[in-house]
C-alpha positions in Angstrom: 49.9 37.2 24.9 51.3 36.5 21.5 50.6 33.5 19.4 54.2 32.4 19.9 54.0 32.5 23.7 50.8 30.5 23.7 52.5 27.4 22.2 55.6 27.7 24.4 53.8 27.8 27.7 55.0 25.1 30.1 52.4 22.7 31.5 49.9 23.9 28.9 47.6 21.1 27.6 47.2 21.2 23.8 43.6 21.3 22.8 41.9 20.8 19.5 39.8 23.6 18.2 36.1 23.3 19.1 35.3 23.0 15.4 37.1 19.6 15.3 35.2 16.5 14.3 36.2 14.8 17.6 34.1 17.3 19.6 30.6 18.4 19.4 27.5 16.7 18.0 29.4 14.4 15.5 31.6 12.6 18.1 29.1 9.8 18.9 28.4 9.2 15.3 32.1 9.0 14.4 32.7 6.7 17.4 29.8 4.5 16.2 31.2 4.4 12.7 34.7 3.4 14.0 33.2 0.6 16.1 31.0 -0.6 13.2 34.0 -0.6 10.8 36.2 -2.5 13.4 33.4 -5.0 14.0 32.9 -5.6 10.3 36.6 -6.1 9.8 36.8 -8.5 12.7 33.7 -10.4 11.5 35.1 -10.7 7.9 38.5 -11.9 9.3 36.8 -14.5 11.5 34.5 -15.6 8.6 37.6 -16.0 6.3 39.4 -18.1 9.0 36.3 -20.3 9.6 35.8 -20.8 5.8 39.5 -21.8 5.5 39.2 -24.2 8.4 36.0 -25.7 6.9 37.7 -26.3 3.6 40.6 -27.9 5.4 38.3 -30.3 7.2 36.4 -31.1 4.0 39.6 -31.8 2.2 40.9 -34.0 5.0 37.6 -35.9 5.0 37.7 -36.3 1.2 41.3 -37.5 1.3 40.4 -40.1 4.0 37.4 -41.4 2.0 39.5 -41.6 -1.2 42.2 -43.6 0.7 39.5 -45.8 2.2 37.9 -46.4 -1.2 41.2 -47.2 -2.8 41.9 -49.7 -0.1 38.6 -51.4 -0.5 39.1 -51.7 -4.3 42.6 -53.1 -3.8 41.3 -55.7 -1.3 38.5 -56.7 -3.6 40.8 -57.0 -6.6 43.2 -59.2 -4.5 40.2 -61.4 -3.6 39.1 -61.7 -7.2 42.7 -62.5 -8.2 42.7 -65.4 -5.7 39.5 -66.8 -7.3 41.2 -66.6 -10.7 44.3 -68.3 -9.4 42.2 -71.1 -7.9 40.5 -71.5 -11.3 43.8 -71.6 -13.0 45.0 -74.2 -10.5 42.0 -76.4 -11.4 42.6 -76.1 -15.1 46.4 -76.8 -14.7 45.9 -79.8 -12.5 43.5 -81.6 -14.8 44.1 -82.7 -18.4 40.5 -82.1 -19.4 38.0 -80.2 -17.2 34.5 -81.0 -18.2 31.6 -78.6 -18.0 30.1 -80.5 -15.1 33.5 -80.4 -13.2 33.8 -76.7 -13.7 30.2 -76.1 -12.7 30.8 -78.1 -9.5 34.0 -76.1 -8.8 32.3 -72.8 -9.3 29.3 -73.9 -7.3 31.5 -74.8 -4.3 33.1 -71.3 -4.4 29.7 -69.9 -3.4 30.4 -66.7 -5.4 27.1 -65.1 -4.4 27.8 -65.4 -0.7 31.5 -64.9 -0.4 32.3 -62.8 -3.5 29.3 -60.6 -4.1 31.0 -58.5 -6.8 31.7 -61.4 -9.1 28.9 -61.8 -11.6 30.3 -64.9 -13.3 33.3 -67.1 -13.8 33.9 -68.8 -17.1 36.6 -70.4 -19.1 37.3 -70.0 -22.8 38.9 -72.8 -24.7 41.1 -72.4 -27.8 39.6 -74.8 -30.3 41.7 -75.5 -33.4 39.7 -75.5 -36.6 40.3 -79.2 -37.2 38.8 -80.1 -33.8 35.8 -77.7 -34.1 33.1 -80.3 -35.2 34.2 -82.7 -32.4 34.2 -79.9 -29.8 30.7 -78.7 -30.8 29.3 -82.3 -30.6 30.9 -82.8 -27.2 29.3 -79.6 -25.8 25.9 -80.5 -27.2 26.2 -83.9 -25.4 27.0 -82.1 -22.2 23.6 -80.4 -22.2 24.0 -77.4 -24.5 21.9 -78.4 -27.6 22.2 -75.0 -29.3 25.9 -74.6 -28.7 27.7 -73.0 -31.6 30.9 -71.1 -32.3 30.7 -68.1 -34.6 
């Protein structure tokens, strides 16, 4: 039989030469290597997907907390603004607010209980130079013996 007739035989099953790496003692090792490589690739792909999902969840949580913090700050600032508007209303409605009147007003606000972030509330007067001695004397009479303007 010629070499040519061997390849043209009908119903002949092609076969690899016995020296092929798919036959013999190397076949189980090759199969194990392919399975190992496929497993490693699948594990890496799943790890990447999990890492991306974890980052997405962390970013969503961070964004939520940022929005929540901004909202709290805005609410607190609006509350503080209301306290300042109330103080402004007191000063506008009276011709001359004394230290005692202001102290009573601030005491009734109960800042420590209702507005824990406010550390103090004060007013500053614009005192013309000509009225400075009279202003200092009035403040000292109201209970501030060491009062001075520098």
